[in-house]
C-alpha positions, -999 to 999 in steps of 0.1 A, spaced: 182 -12 595 165 -11 562 187 -43 553 173 -61 585 138 -53 576 142 -65 540 157 -98 554 127 -102 579 103 -94 551 120 -120 527 119 -146 557 82 -140 562 74 -143 524 94 -176 523 77 -190 555 42 -182 540 51 -199 507 64 -229 528 33 -233 548 11 -229 517 29 -257 498 29 -279 529 -10 -275 533 -15 -283 496 7 -313 499 -14 -325 528 -47 -322 512 -35 -334 476 -39 -372 484 -76 -363 494 -81 -347 460 -65 -376 441 -88 -401 462 -117 -381 453 -109 -381 416 -102 -419 414 -129 -430 438 -153 -456 422 -189 -443 423 -215 -467 441 -233 -492 415 -269 -491 408 -286 -522 418 -313 -540 398 -332 -566 422 -341 -598 402 -369 -622 415 -365 -653 396 -369 -691 397 -334 -704 399 -348 -737 413 -381 -755 411 -404 -763 380 -395 -729 362 -357 -731 369 -349 -734 330 -367 -701 325 -354 -684 356 -317 -692 348 -322 -680 313 -336 -647 325 -308 -644 350 -281 -649 326 -297 -626 302 -299 -599 327 -261 -603 334 -252 -602 298 -272 -572 293 -256 -554 322 -222 -564 310 -229 -546 277 -243 -516 294 -212 -513 317 -188 -518 289 -203 -487 272 -199 -466 304 -229 -476 326 -253 -450 335 -241 -416 346 -206 -430 352 -219 -456 376 -221 -493 368 -252 -516 369 -253 -546 392 -279 -575 393 -287 -587 427 -308 -619 426 -333 -639 448 -343 -673 441 -382 -674 443 -387 -711 434 -422 -703 421 -433 -696 457 -453 -666 466 -441 -665 503 -406 -665 491 -413 -640 462 -424 -613 489 -396 -620 514 -371 -618 484 -387 -585 474 -381 -571 508 -346 -584 510 -336 -570 476 -349 -536 486 -329 -538 519 -297 -545 498 -303 -513 479 -322 -523 446 -337 -491 428 -360 -513 408 -372 -548 407 -374 -573 377 -393 -604 377 -411 -628 383 -405 -660 364 -438 -676 372 -469 -659 357 -489 -671 386 -469 -647 408 -474 -614 387 -504 -601 405 -487 -606 438 -457 -588 427 -478 -560 411 -495 -554 443 -463 -553 462 -448 -528 439 -480 -505 439 -483 -507 476 -446 -501 485 -439 -475 456 -412 -495 439 -406 -495 403 -413 -530 387 -406 -543 353 -426 -577 347 -409 -602 325 -438 -628 329 -476 -628 323 -494 -620 294 -521 -595 307 -517 -560 295 -506 -534 323 -531 -507 319 -542 -480 343 -579 -495 343 -570 -533 346 -583 -540 381 -556 -526 404 -541 -492 405 -510 -490 381 -483 -466 383 -454 -484 396 -456 -516 373 -444 -519 338 -441 -549 314 -418 -561 286 -439 -592 279 -460 -601 249 -493 -594 262 -525 -606 246 -538 -571 236 -508 -567 213 -510 -603 204 -547 -602 193 -543 -570 174 -515 -585 153 -537 -616 147 -568 -598 139 -551 -575 115 -539 -605 95 -575 -622 96 -590 -590 82 -564 -589 54 -571 -626 47 -608 -621 46 -619 -637 76 -653 -626 91 -662 -652 119 -641 -665 147 -644 -692 173 -627 -692 207 -612 -720 227 -595 -709 258 -581 -725 290 -610 -722 318 -605 -700 347 -603 -662 355 -579 -657 325 -607 -670 301 -631 -645 315 -606 -617 310 -593 -626 276 -628 -631 262 -638 -597 271 -608 -584 252 -617 -606 222 -654 -591 222 -639 -557 225 -614 -559 197 -631 -581 170 -656 -555 158 -627 -531 152 -614 -555 128 -646 -565 112 -648 -598 129 -677 -616 147 -673 -641 175 -696 -669 167 -688 -693 196 -665 -694 226 -658 -721 250 -635 -727 280 -617 -762 284 -602 -779 314 -567 -793 313 -575 -828 302 -572 -844 267 -609 -855 268 -622 -821 275 -601 -805 250 -611 -829 222 -647 -822 229 -642 -785 226 -624 -787 193 -652 -809 181 -676 -784 191 -656 -756 174 -658 -778 141 -697 -778 143 -697 -741 149 -675 -737 116 -659 -704 121 -635 -690 94 -609 -692 120 -603 -703 155 -583 -691 184 -568 -715 209 -553 -699 240 -538 -714 270 -506 -713 292 -475 -734 286 -486 -762 308 -514 -772 284 -488 -778 254 -487 -815 258 -523 -818 259 -533 -796 231 -509 -807 202 -521 -841 199 -556 -827 193 -549 -799 169 -549 -821 140 -588 -827 148 -594 -791 138 -613 -784 105 -606 -747 103 -574 -729 106 -562 -723 142 -543 -694 158 -525 -705 190 -512 -682 216 -474 -677 217 -473 -694 251 -481 -727 234 -454 -725 209 -430 -755 204 -414 -756 171 -403 -793 177 -441 -804 184 -450 -795 147 -425 -818 131 -442 -843 110 -477 -827 117 -484 -825 78 -521 -835 84 -529 -801 98 -552 -780 78 -534 -750 85 -521 -734 118 -515 -695 120 -490 -689 147 -496 -659 168 -472 -631 164 -438 -636 182 -406 -616 184 -386 -620 152 -353 -631 170 -371 -660 186 -383 -674 153 -361 -701 134 -332 -687 120 -344 -689 83 -374 -669 92 -360 -642 112 -364 -608 95 -363 -571 102 -339 -575 133 -333 -544 156 -298 -533 167 -307 -545 202 -321 -579 190 -288 -585 168 -268 -577 200 -289 -602 220 -284 -630 195 -246 -624 193 -242 -623 231 -260 -656 236 -247 -672 204 -252 -711 199 -263 -713 234 -297 -698 224 -304 -723 199 -303 -753 223 -329 -736 245 -366 -742 245 -390 -715 234 -400 -706 270 -365 -702 282 -357 -681 251 -386 -659 258 -376 -654 294 -342 -644 282 -354 -620 256 -377 -603 281 -351 -600 308 -327 -585 281 -352 -559 274 -360 -551 310 -323 -544 317 -321 -521 286 -351 -502 293 -341 -495 329 -307 -483 317 -322 -462 292 -345 -446 318 -317 -440 341 -296 -423 313 -325 -402 302 -336 -390 339 -303 -395 360 -301 -414 390 -325 -396 413 -344 -424 432 -373 -447 426 -400 -421 423 -381 -402 394 -372 -435 376 -410 -445 378 -419 -411 360 -391 -413 334 -402 -449 325 -438 -436 321 -432 -405 303 -399 -407 283 -395 -441 270 -412 -434 236 -395 -458 210 -373 -485 224 -365 -512 200 -355 -542 217 -356 -582 214 -395 -584 219 -401 -556 195 -410 -518 197 -421 -504 232 -437 -470 240 -449 -464 275 -474 -436 285 -497 -431 316 -525 -452 304 -503 -482 288 -474 -495 308 -469 -524 283 -466 -504 252 -456 -534 229 -464 -522 192 -483 -552 175 -467 -541 141 -433 -550 154 -443 -587 160 -437 -615 134 -466 -636 121 -458 -672 112 -477 -698 95 -475 -736 96 -490 -755 68 -482 -788 51 -451 -795 71 -432 -762 68 -432 -727 83 -436 -694 65 -440 -658 76 -470 -638 67 -468 -603 51 
């Protein structure tokens, strides 16, 4: 009897072991699948001009976003997840811009990057603020501040804004002993906004605005305003306009009797070739990687990576396209940095990390530090100041 009970006990134990092993083998494939499953990608929505008048800039920005994302993904992505750029061609059209923004959000974009056209910046800013979508601007020169006309919580910028640009210029003016400045600015709402900033910053640097004029986009008016500036006789003149004014302004620059500082939006290194008769031209501060090769200095690790990734392709591009590429590269890396610092917890959390935890990002455009008041945060001291005089470029200490 005892032998029979022992056999039953042994049989029962073997059956239990069998069923446990069978159950484990059945669920093992599920565990293996979970361990090897690829996590969903994190999508960056890009609103860029891949066609139309700004297609060169839009294409450069798109390629730069892709280059940056490739680099980030090779380094492990963010939280084990890869980044992906999804793009919509806005063709500089405001209606397409808004429809594209909705489409990218429907496709799962956690953040938006764009636009290429400076004229569409305000429209996209309003969209981001109303819909509570993190947005990183890669165009426009207005500072993104909490008191600048519209409520600013969701919009950030990696562009060279005129606040940082003016501070960089004014600091060199002070060091060179200039006391009076004249201002010639493209007419329109931008003129009014910029002039207020000039008036606000000038006294801080011991400068006095002696005269200010707005000009229309025609050669005759530009020539007339430069002649007026000569009669005003400031120590140095500021000439500010968007990139569309380049072809009209450069033929008139040699008429100036005083040193002239131009906005970076007017920069075209090729336009200065042979302009030996200029009295002196102080170029506004620009990102060091976008200067001619012989003048680049103090490049950050991120800037060196940018130059290496683009290689000789970058040298053949016009300055505006290079600028778009640089700003797009920084946008991608700042977004990735915020996701790494805060984790992938949704759009609201990404916004709060961008605002509160990006304190010293060194990229192509310079050093950025965002806070609740300033969503641009470009340090003027990280910009490079160049001077054109008697047919050659040099940088100013």
